[in-house]
Chimera marker file (.cmm) of the C-alpha trace (Angstrom):
<marker_set name="trace">
<marker id="1" x="22.695" y="28.151" z="-1.797" r="1" g="1" b="0" radius="0.5"/>
<marker id="2" x="22.206" y="25.413" z="-4.347" r="1" g="1" b="0" radius="0.5"/>
<marker id="3" x="23.063" y="26.156" z="-7.957" r="1" g="1" b="0" radius="0.5"/>
<marker id="4" x="19.987" y="27.190" z="-9.993" r="1" g="1" b="0" radius="0.5"/>
<marker id="5" x="20.598" y="24.378" z="-12.508" r="1" g="1" b="0" radius="0.5"/>
<marker id="6" x="20.570" y="21.727" z="-9.769" r="1" g="1" b="0" radius="0.5"/>
<marker id="7" x="17.325" y="22.837" z="-8.101" r="1" g="1" b="0" radius="0.5"/>
<marker id="8" x="14.959" y="21.193" z="-10.642" r="1" g="1" b="0" radius="0.5"/>
<marker id="9" x="17.062" y="18.019" z="-10.629" r="1" g="1" b="0" radius="0.5"/>
<marker id="10" x="16.990" y="17.800" z="-6.832" r="1" g="1" b="0" radius="0.5"/>
<marker id="11" x="13.256" y="18.471" z="-6.770" r="1" g="1" b="0" radius="0.5"/>
<marker id="12" x="12.713" y="15.711" z="-9.341" r="1" g="1" b="0" radius="0.5"/>
<marker id="13" x="14.810" y="13.252" z="-7.311" r="1" g="1" b="0" radius="0.5"/>
<marker id="14" x="12.848" y="14.010" z="-4.142" r="1" g="1" b="0" radius="0.5"/>
<marker id="15" x="9.512" y="13.517" z="-5.945" r="1" g="1" b="0" radius="0.5"/>
<marker id="16" x="10.673" y="10.209" z="-7.445" r="1" g="1" b="0" radius="0.5"/>
<marker id="17" x="11.874" y="8.979" z="-4.032" r="1" g="1" b="0" radius="0.5"/>
<marker id="18" x="8.500" y="9.767" z="-2.466" r="1" g="1" b="0" radius="0.5"/>
<marker id="19" x="6.659" y="7.881" z="-5.219" r="1" g="1" b="0" radius="0.5"/>
<marker id="20" x="8.996" y="4.885" z="-4.926" r="1" g="1" b="0" radius="0.5"/>
<marker id="21" x="8.526" y="4.857" z="-1.155" r="1" g="1" b="0" radius="0.5"/>
<marker id="22" x="4.780" y="4.678" z="-1.660" r="1" g="1" b="0" radius="0.5"/>
<marker id="23" x="5.270" y="1.407" z="-3.519" r="1" g="1" b="0" radius="0.5"/>
<marker id="24" x="7.351" y="-0.178" z="-0.746" r="1" g="1" b="0" radius="0.5"/>
<marker id="25" x="5.649" y="-3.151" z="0.826" r="1" g="1" b="0" radius="0.5"/>
<marker id="26" x="2.343" y="-4.780" z="0.124" r="1" g="1" b="0" radius="0.5"/>
<marker id="27" x="-1.051" y="-4.910" z="1.702" r="1" g="1" b="0" radius="0.5"/>
<marker id="28" x="-1.691" y="-7.782" z="4.086" r="1" g="1" b="0" radius="0.5"/>
<marker id="29" x="-4.157" y="-10.445" z="2.973" r="1" g="1" b="0" radius="0.5"/>
<marker id="30" x="-5.012" y="-12.324" z="6.168" r="1" g="1" b="0" radius="0.5"/>
<marker id="31" x="-7.356" y="-15.285" z="6.064" r="1" g="1" b="0" radius="0.5"/>
<marker id="32" x="-10.718" y="-15.176" z="7.807" r="1" g="1" b="0" radius="0.5"/>
<marker id="33" x="-10.634" y="-16.765" z="11.234" r="1" g="1" b="0" radius="0.5"/>
<marker id="34" x="-14.154" y="-18.147" z="11.001" r="1" g="1" b="0" radius="0.5"/>
<marker id="35" x="-15.667" y="-19.561" z="7.864" r="1" g="1" b="0" radius="0.5"/>
<marker id="36" x="-19.229" y="-20.595" z="7.164" r="1" g="1" b="0" radius="0.5"/>
<marker id="37" x="-18.595" y="-24.334" z="6.857" r="1" g="1" b="0" radius="0.5"/>
<marker id="38" x="-16.485" y="-24.728" z="10.028" r="1" g="1" b="0" radius="0.5"/>
<marker id="39" x="-19.354" y="-26.136" z="12.094" r="1" g="1" b="0" radius="0.5"/>
<marker id="40" x="-20.019" y="-28.859" z="9.503" r="1" g="1" b="0" radius="0.5"/>
<marker id="41" x="-16.398" y="-30.083" z="9.342" r="1" g="1" b="0" radius="0.5"/>
<marker id="42" x="-15.544" y="-33.548" z="10.551" r="1" g="1" b="0" radius="0.5"/>
<marker id="43" x="-12.762" y="-34.212" z="13.025" r="1" g="1" b="0" radius="0.5"/>
<marker id="44" x="-10.549" y="-35.543" z="10.246" r="1" g="1" b="0" radius="0.5"/>
<marker id="45" x="-11.031" y="-32.416" z="8.132" r="1" g="1" b="0" radius="0.5"/>
<marker id="46" x="-10.235" y="-30.196" z="11.107" r="1" g="1" b="0" radius="0.5"/>
<marker id="47" x="-7.074" y="-32.202" z="11.863" r="1" g="1" b="0" radius="0.5"/>
<marker id="48" x="-5.862" y="-31.888" z="8.256" r="1" g="1" b="0" radius="0.5"/>
<marker id="49" x="-6.538" y="-28.155" z="8.139" r="1" g="1" b="0" radius="0.5"/>
<marker id="50" x="-4.721" y="-27.509" z="11.420" r="1" g="1" b="0" radius="0.5"/>
<marker id="51" x="-1.703" y="-29.417" z="10.086" r="1" g="1" b="0" radius="0.5"/>
<marker id="52" x="-1.841" y="-27.370" z="6.893" r="1" g="1" b="0" radius="0.5"/>
<marker id="53" x="-1.997" y="-24.133" z="8.903" r="1" g="1" b="0" radius="0.5"/>
<marker id="54" x="1.037" y="-25.105" z="10.999" r="1" g="1" b="0" radius="0.5"/>
<marker id="55" x="3.001" y="-25.894" z="7.811" r="1" g="1" b="0" radius="0.5"/>
<marker id="56" x="2.063" y="-22.501" z="6.311" r="1" g="1" b="0" radius="0.5"/>
<marker id="57" x="3.191" y="-20.711" z="9.450" r="1" g="1" b="0" radius="0.5"/>
<marker id="58" x="6.531" y="-22.566" z="9.430" r="1" g="1" b="0" radius="0.5"/>
<marker id="59" x="7.058" y="-21.521" z="5.806" r="1" g="1" b="0" radius="0.5"/>
<marker id="60" x="6.295" y="-17.875" z="6.656" r="1" g="1" b="0" radius="0.5"/>
<marker id="61" x="8.780" y="-17.591" z="9.518" r="1" g="1" b="0" radius="0.5"/>
<marker id="62" x="11.994" y="-17.402" z="7.391" r="1" g="1" b="0" radius="0.5"/>
<marker id="63" x="10.518" y="-14.668" z="5.194" r="1" g="1" b="0" radius="0.5"/>
<marker id="64" x="9.493" y="-12.687" z="8.262" r="1" g="1" b="0" radius="0.5"/>
<marker id="65" x="12.924" y="-13.060" z="9.851" r="1" g="1" b="0" radius="0.5"/>
<marker id="66" x="14.722" y="-11.928" z="6.688" r="1" g="1" b="0" radius="0.5"/>
<marker id="67" x="12.386" y="-8.929" z="6.312" r="1" g="1" b="0" radius="0.5"/>
<marker id="68" x="13.067" y="-7.923" z="9.914" r="1" g="1" b="0" radius="0.5"/>
<marker id="69" x="16.817" y="-8.278" z="9.378" r="1" g="1" b="0" radius="0.5"/>
<marker id="70" x="16.637" y="-6.154" z="6.212" r="1" g="1" b="0" radius="0.5"/>
<marker id="71" x="14.588" y="-3.513" z="8.011" r="1" g="1" b="0" radius="0.5"/>
<marker id="72" x="17.088" y="-3.407" z="10.882" r="1" g="1" b="0" radius="0.5"/>
<marker id="73" x="20.032" y="-2.981" z="8.518" r="1" g="1" b="0" radius="0.5"/>
<marker id="74" x="18.282" y="-0.239" z="6.555" r="1" g="1" b="0" radius="0.5"/>
<marker id="75" x="17.375" y="1.591" z="9.750" r="1" g="1" b="0" radius="0.5"/>
<marker id="76" x="20.962" y="1.416" z="10.990" r="1" g="1" b="0" radius="0.5"/>
<marker id="77" x="22.321" y="2.664" z="7.678" r="1" g="1" b="0" radius="0.5"/>
<marker id="78" x="19.551" y="5.252" z="7.679" r="1" g="1" b="0" radius="0.5"/>
<marker id="79" x="21.217" y="6.839" z="10.684" r="1" g="1" b="0" radius="0.5"/>
<marker id="80" x="23.952" y="7.969" z="8.334" r="1" g="1" b="0" radius="0.5"/>
<marker id="81" x="21.801" y="8.674" z="5.295" r="1" g="1" b="0" radius="0.5"/>
<marker id="82" x="18.102" y="9.475" z="5.101" r="1" g="1" b="0" radius="0.5"/>
<marker id="83" x="17.652" y="7.874" z="1.654" r="1" g="1" b="0" radius="0.5"/>
<marker id="84" x="17.344" y="4.204" z="2.890" r="1" g="1" b="0" radius="0.5"/>
<marker id="85" x="14.383" y="5.175" z="5.078" r="1" g="1" b="0" radius="0.5"/>
<marker id="86" x="12.348" y="5.780" z="1.930" r="1" g="1" b="0" radius="0.5"/>
<marker id="87" x="12.629" y="2.094" z="1.022" r="1" g="1" b="0" radius="0.5"/>
<marker id="88" x="11.561" y="0.592" z="4.354" r="1" g="1" b="0" radius="0.5"/>
<marker id="89" x="8.570" y="-1.728" z="4.298" r="1" g="1" b="0" radius="0.5"/>
<marker id="90" x="6.687" y="-0.854" z="7.465" r="1" g="1" b="0" radius="0.5"/>
<marker id="91" x="3.503" y="-2.757" z="6.604" r="1" g="1" b="0" radius="0.5"/>
<marker id="92" x="4.379" y="-6.066" z="8.373" r="1" g="1" b="0" radius="0.5"/>
<marker id="93" x="2.075" y="-7.916" z="5.982" r="1" g="1" b="0" radius="0.5"/>
<marker id="94" x="3.757" y="-11.280" z="6.603" r="1" g="1" b="0" radius="0.5"/>
<marker id="95" x="3.411" y="-10.914" z="10.369" r="1" g="1" b="0" radius="0.5"/>
<marker id="96" x="-0.264" y="-10.036" z="10.057" r="1" g="1" b="0" radius="0.5"/>
<marker id="97" x="-0.884" y="-13.036" z="7.813" r="1" g="1" b="0" radius="0.5"/>
<marker id="98" x="1.044" y="-15.410" z="10.119" r="1" g="1" b="0" radius="0.5"/>
<marker id="99" x="-0.944" y="-14.255" z="13.134" r="1" g="1" b="0" radius="0.5"/>
<marker id="100" x="-4.197" y="-14.672" z="11.180" r="1" g="1" b="0" radius="0.5"/>
<marker id="101" x="-3.156" y="-18.249" z="10.383" r="1" g="1" b="0" radius="0.5"/>
<marker id="102" x="-2.430" y="-18.751" z="14.093" r="1" g="1" b="0" radius="0.5"/>
<marker id="103" x="-5.867" y="-17.420" z="15.074" r="1" g="1" b="0" radius="0.5"/>
<marker id="104" x="-7.534" y="-19.695" z="12.494" r="1" g="1" b="0" radius="0.5"/>
<marker id="105" x="-5.587" y="-22.676" z="13.852" r="1" g="1" b="0" radius="0.5"/>
<marker id="106" x="-6.658" y="-21.924" z="17.430" r="1" g="1" b="0" radius="0.5"/>
<marker id="107" x="-10.277" y="-21.400" z="16.370" r="1" g="1" b="0" radius="0.5"/>
<marker id="108" x="-10.329" y="-24.780" z="14.620" r="1" g="1" b="0" radius="0.5"/>
<marker id="109" x="-8.947" y="-26.408" z="17.770" r="1" g="1" b="0" radius="0.5"/>
<marker id="110" x="-11.807" y="-24.881" z="19.753" r="1" g="1" b="0" radius="0.5"/>
<marker id="111" x="-14.305" y="-26.239" z="17.212" r="1" g="1" b="0" radius="0.5"/>
<marker id="112" x="-12.643" y="-29.663" z="17.476" r="1" g="1" b="0" radius="0.5"/>
<marker id="113" x="-12.935" y="-29.558" z="21.249" r="1" g="1" b="0" radius="0.5"/>
<marker id="114" x="-16.658" y="-28.744" z="21.015" r="1" g="1" b="0" radius="0.5"/>
<marker id="115" x="-17.104" y="-31.683" z="18.607" r="1" g="1" b="0" radius="0.5"/>
<marker id="116" x="-15.236" y="-34.016" z="21.016" r="1" g="1" b="0" radius="0.5"/>
<marker id="117" x="-12.496" y="-34.755" z="18.486" r="1" g="1" b="0" radius="0.5"/>
<marker id="118" x="-9.701" y="-36.903" z="19.868" r="1" g="1" b="0" radius="0.5"/>
<marker id="119" x="-6.533" y="-35.487" z="18.366" r="1" g="1" b="0" radius="0.5"/>
<marker id="120" x="-3.844" y="-33.477" z="20.036" r="1" g="1" b="0" radius="0.5"/>
<marker id="121" x="-2.599" y="-30.219" z="18.576" r="1" g="1" b="0" radius="0.5"/>
<marker id="122" x="-1.046" y="-27.344" z="20.500" r="1" g="1" b="0" radius="0.5"/>
<marker id="123" x="-2.680" y="-23.938" z="20.780" r="1" g="1" b="0" radius="0.5"/>
<marker id="124" x="-0.304" y="-21.432" z="19.223" r="1" g="1" b="0" radius="0.5"/>
<marker id="125" x="0.528" y="-18.264" z="21.117" r="1" g="1" b="0" radius="0.5"/>
<marker id="126" x="0.906" y="-14.856" z="19.520" r="1" g="1" b="0" radius="0.5"/>
<marker id="127" x="4.207" y="-14.391" z="17.706" r="1" g="1" b="0" radius="0.5"/>
<marker id="128" x="6.672" y="-11.612" z="18.314" r="1" g="1" b="0" radius="0.5"/>
<marker id="129" x="9.210" y="-11.774" z="15.491" r="1" g="1" b="0" radius="0.5"/>
<marker id="130" x="12.670" y="-10.286" z="15.526" r="1" g="1" b="0" radius="0.5"/>
<marker id="131" x="15.866" y="-10.738" z="13.504" r="1" g="1" b="0" radius="0.5"/>
<marker id="132" x="17.189" y="-13.771" z="15.444" r="1" g="1" b="0" radius="0.5"/>
<marker id="133" x="14.135" y="-15.970" z="15.179" r="1" g="1" b="0" radius="0.5"/>
<marker id="134" x="10.800" y="-15.690" z="16.845" r="1" g="1" b="0" radius="0.5"/>
<marker id="135" x="9.805" y="-15.539" z="20.440" r="1" g="1" b="0" radius="0.5"/>
<marker id="136" x="6.423" y="-16.445" z="21.733" r="1" g="1" b="0" radius="0.5"/>
<marker id="137" x="5.025" y="-13.561" z="23.726" r="1" g="1" b="0" radius="0.5"/>
<marker id="138" x="2.156" y="-14.221" z="26.116" r="1" g="1" b="0" radius="0.5"/>
<marker id="139" x="-0.724" y="-11.890" z="25.324" r="1" g="1" b="0" radius="0.5"/>
<link id1="1" id2="2" r="1" g="1" b="0" radius="0.2"/>
<link id1="2" id2="3" r="1" g="1" b="0" radius="0.2"/>
<link id1="3" id2="4" r="1" g="1" b="0" radius="0.2"/>
<link id1="4" id2="5" r="1" g="1" b="0" radius="0.2"/>
<link id1="5" id2="6" r="1" g="1" b="0" radius="0.2"/>
<link id1="6" id2="7" r="1" g="1" b="0" radius="0.2"/>
<link id1="7" id2="8" r="1" g="1" b="0" radius="0.2"/>
<link id1="8" id2="9" r="1" g="1" b="0" radius="0.2"/>
<link id1="9" id2="10" r="1" g="1" b="0" radius="0.2"/>
<link id1="10" id2="11" r="1" g="1" b="0" radius="0.2"/>
<link id1="11" id2="12" r="1" g="1" b="0" radius="0.2"/>
<link id1="12" id2="13" r="1" g="1" b="0" radius="0.2"/>
<link id1="13" id2="14" r="1" g="1" b="0" radius="0.2"/>
<link id1="14" id2="15" r="1" g="1" b="0" radius="0.2"/>
<link id1="15" id2="16" r="1" g="1" b="0" radius="0.2"/>
<link id1="16" id2="17" r="1" g="1" b="0" radius="0.2"/>
<link id1="17" id2="18" r="1" g="1" b="0" radius="0.2"/>
<link id1="18" id2="19" r="1" g="1" b="0" radius="0.2"/>
<link id1="19" id2="20" r="1" g="1" b="0" radius="0.2"/>
<link id1="20" id2="21" r="1" g="1" b="0" radius="0.2"/>
<link id1="21" id2="22" r="1" g="1" b="0" radius="0.2"/>
<link id1="22" id2="23" r="1" g="1" b="0" radius="0.2"/>
<link id1="23" id2="24" r="1" g="1" b="0" radius="0.2"/>
<link id1="24" id2="25" r="1" g="1" b="0" radius="0.2"/>
<link id1="25" id2="26" r="1" g="1" b="0" radius="0.2"/>
<link id1="26" id2="27" r="1" g="1" b="0" radius="0.2"/>
<link id1="27" id2="28" r="1" g="1" b="0" radius="0.2"/>
<link id1="28" id2="29" r="1" g="1" b="0" radius="0.2"/>
<link id1="29" id2="30" r="1" g="1" b="0" radius="0.2"/>
<link id1="30" id2="31" r="1" g="1" b="0" radius="0.2"/>
<link id1="31" id2="32" r="1" g="1" b="0" radius="0.2"/>
<link id1="32" id2="33" r="1" g="1" b="0" radius="0.2"/>
<link id1="33" id2="34" r="1" g="1" b="0" radius="0.2"/>
<link id1="34" id2="35" r="1" g="1" b="0" radius="0.2"/>
<link id1="35" id2="36" r="1" g="1" b="0" radius="0.2"/>
<link id1="36" id2="37" r="1" g="1" b="0" radius="0.2"/>
<link id1="37" id2="38" r="1" g="1" b="0" radius="0.2"/>
<link id1="38" id2="39" r="1" g="1" b="0" radius="0.2"/>
<link id1="39" id2="40" r="1" g="1" b="0" radius="0.2"/>
<link id1="40" id2="41" r="1" g="1" b="0" radius="0.2"/>
<link id1="41" id2="42" r="1" g="1" b="0" radius="0.2"/>
<link id1="42" id2="43" r="1" g="1" b="0" radius="0.2"/>
<link id1="43" id2="44" r="1" g="1" b="0" radius="0.2"/>
<link id1="44" id2="45" r="1" g="1" b="0" radius="0.2"/>
<link id1="45" id2="46" r="1" g="1" b="0" radius="0.2"/>
<link id1="46" id2="47" r="1" g="1" b="0" radius="0.2"/>
<link id1="47" id2="48" r="1" g="1" b="0" radius="0.2"/>
<link id1="48" id2="49" r="1" g="1" b="0" radius="0.2"/>
<link id1="49" id2="50" r="1" g="1" b="0" radius="0.2"/>
<link id1="50" id2="51" r="1" g="1" b="0" radius="0.2"/>
<link id1="51" id2="52" r="1" g="1" b="0" radius="0.2"/>
<link id1="52" id2="53" r="1" g="1" b="0" radius="0.2"/>
<link id1="53" id2="54" r="1" g="1" b="0" radius="0.2"/>
<link id1="54" id2="55" r="1" g="1" b="0" radius="0.2"/>
<link id1="55" id2="56" r="1" g="1" b="0" radius="0.2"/>
<link id1="56" id2="57" r="1" g="1" b="0" radius="0.2"/>
<link id1="57" id2="58" r="1" g="1" b="0" radius="0.2"/>
<link id1="58" id2="59" r="1" g="1" b="0" radius="0.2"/>
<link id1="59" id2="60" r="1" g="1" b="0" radius="0.2"/>
<link id1="60" id2="61" r="1" g="1" b="0" radius="0.2"/>
<link id1="61" id2="62" r="1" g="1" b="0" radius="0.2"/>
<link id1="62" id2="63" r="1" g="1" b="0" radius="0.2"/>
<link id1="63" id2="64" r="1" g="1" b="0" radius="0.2"/>
<link id1="64" id2="65" r="1" g="1" b="0" radius="0.2"/>
<link id1="65" id2="66" r="1" g="1" b="0" radius="0.2"/>
<link id1="66" id2="67" r="1" g="1" b="0" radius="0.2"/>
<link id1="67" id2="68" r="1" g="1" b="0" radius="0.2"/>
<link id1="68" id2="69" r="1" g="1" b="0" radius="0.2"/>
<link id1="69" id2="70" r="1" g="1" b="0" radius="0.2"/>
<link id1="70" id2="71" r="1" g="1" b="0" radius="0.2"/>
<link id1="71" id2="72" r="1" g="1" b="0" radius="0.2"/>
<link id1="72" id2="73" r="1" g="1" b="0" radius="0.2"/>
<link id1="73" id2="74" r="1" g="1" b="0" radius="0.2"/>
<link id1="74" id2="75" r="1" g="1" b="0" radius="0.2"/>
<link id1="75" id2="76" r="1" g="1" b="0" radius="0.2"/>
<link id1="76" id2="77" r="1" g="1" b="0" radius="0.2"/>
<link id1="77" id2="78" r="1" g="1" b="0" radius="0.2"/>
<link id1="78" id2="79" r="1" g="1" b="0" radius="0.2"/>
<link id1="79" id2="80" r="1" g="1" b="0" radius="0.2"/>
<link id1="80" id2="81" r="1" g="1" b="0" radius="0.2"/>
<link id1="81" id2="82" r="1" g="1" b="0" radius="0.2"/>
<link id1="82" id2="83" r="1" g="1" b="0" radius="0.2"/>
<link id1="83" id2="84" r="1" g="1" b="0" radius="0.2"/>
<link id1="84" id2="85" r="1" g="1" b="0" radius="0.2"/>
<link id1="85" id2="86" r="1" g="1" b="0" radius="0.2"/>
<link id1="86" id2="87" r="1" g="1" b="0" radius="0.2"/>
<link id1="87" id2="88" r="1" g="1" b="0" radius="0.2"/>
<link id1="88" id2="89" r="1" g="1" b="0" radius="0.2"/>
<link id1="89" id2="90" r="1" g="1" b="0" radius="0.2"/>
<link id1="90" id2="91" r="1" g="1" b="0" radius="0.2"/>
<link id1="91" id2="92" r="1" g="1" b="0" radius="0.2"/>
<link id1="92" id2="93" r="1" g="1" b="0" radius="0.2"/>
<link id1="93" id2="94" r="1" g="1" b="0" radius="0.2"/>
<link id1="94" id2="95" r="1" g="1" b="0" radius="0.2"/>
<link id1="95" id2="96" r="1" g="1" b="0" radius="0.2"/>
<link id1="96" id2="97" r="1" g="1" b="0" radius="0.2"/>
<link id1="97" id2="98" r="1" g="1" b="0" radius="0.2"/>
<link id1="98" id2="99" r="1" g="1" b="0" radius="0.2"/>
<link id1="99" id2="100" r="1" g="1" b="0" radius="0.2"/>
<link id1="100" id2="101" r="1" g="1" b="0" radius="0.2"/>
<link id1="101" id2="102" r="1" g="1" b="0" radius="0.2"/>
<link id1="102" id2="103" r="1" g="1" b="0" radius="0.2"/>
<link id1="103" id2="104" r="1" g="1" b="0" radius="0.2"/>
<link id1="104" id2="105" r="1" g="1" b="0" radius="0.2"/>
<link id1="105" id2="106" r="1" g="1" b="0" radius="0.2"/>
<link id1="106" id2="107" r="1" g="1" b="0" radius="0.2"/>
<link id1="107" id2="108" r="1" g="1" b="0" radius="0.2"/>
<link id1="108" id2="109" r="1" g="1" b="0" radius="0.2"/>
<link id1="109" id2="110" r="1" g="1" b="0" radius="0.2"/>
<link id1="110" id2="111" r="1" g="1" b="0" radius="0.2"/>
<link id1="111" id2="112" r="1" g="1" b="0" radius="0.2"/>
<link id1="112" id2="113" r="1" g="1" b="0" radius="0.2"/>
<link id1="113" id2="114" r="1" g="1" b="0" radius="0.2"/>
<link id1="114" id2="115" r="1" g="1" b="0" radius="0.2"/>
<link id1="115" id2="116" r="1" g="1" b="0" radius="0.2"/>
<link id1="116" id2="117" r="1" g="1" b="0" radius="0.2"/>
<link id1="117" id2="118" r="1" g="1" b="0" radius="0.2"/>
<link id1="118" id2="119" r="1" g="1" b="0" radius="0.2"/>
<link id1="119" id2="120" r="1" g="1" b="0" radius="0.2"/>
<link id1="120" id2="121" r="1" g="1" b="0" radius="0.2"/>
<link id1="121" id2="122" r="1" g="1" b="0" radius="0.2"/>
<link id1="122" id2="123" r="1" g="1" b="0" radius="0.2"/>
<link id1="123" id2="124" r="1" g="1" b="0" radius="0.2"/>
<link id1="124" id2="125" r="1" g="1" b="0" radius="0.2"/>
<link id1="125" id2="126" r="1" g="1" b="0" radius="0.2"/>
<link id1="126" id2="127" r="1" g="1" b="0" radius="0.2"/>
<link id1="127" id2="128" r="1" g="1" b="0" radius="0.2"/>
<link id1="128" id2="129" r="1" g="1" b="0" radius="0.2"/>
<link id1="129" id2="130" r="1" g="1" b="0" radius="0.2"/>
<link id1="130" id2="131" r="1" g="1" b="0" radius="0.2"/>
<link id1="131" id2="132" r="1" g="1" b="0" radius="0.2"/>
<link id1="132" id2="133" r="1" g="1" b="0" radius="0.2"/>
<link id1="133" id2="134" r="1" g="1" b="0" radius="0.2"/>
<link id1="134" id2="135" r="1" g="1" b="0" radius="0.2"/>
<link id1="135" id2="136" r="1" g="1" b="0" radius="0.2"/>
<link id1="136" id2="137" r="1" g="1" b="0" radius="0.2"/>
<link id1="137" id2="138" r="1" g="1" b="0" radius="0.2"/>
<link id1="138" id2="139" r="1" g="1" b="0" radius="0.2"/>
</marker_set>
């Protein structure tokens, strides 16, 4: 039985932990795959935007890898203590945004192909991220 003086303190700590856990992570803000002016874009504009999208994705990968590593460490330490599980970010907002960038890139390449644009850019496959880098998973 827990001491009567400690019961309110423990209840307060549990309530605070639940509120803090609710603030863990952020909502994903993915870009729209199709935009209204895509059909009007010139080949040069499409080429520049696809390059920009690839650069954004490359910048996102280190943040995603570090978040996955942090999540793995917290889950392993959570096996011993339950407290770290309250601070896990399970939203995967960065992964969602990176895959939205990938879908936008691939859509622009399809538009470029329909417009007979003559530049080469690879279609990006869906990403499966883990703590040692990223693998490309065929889906």
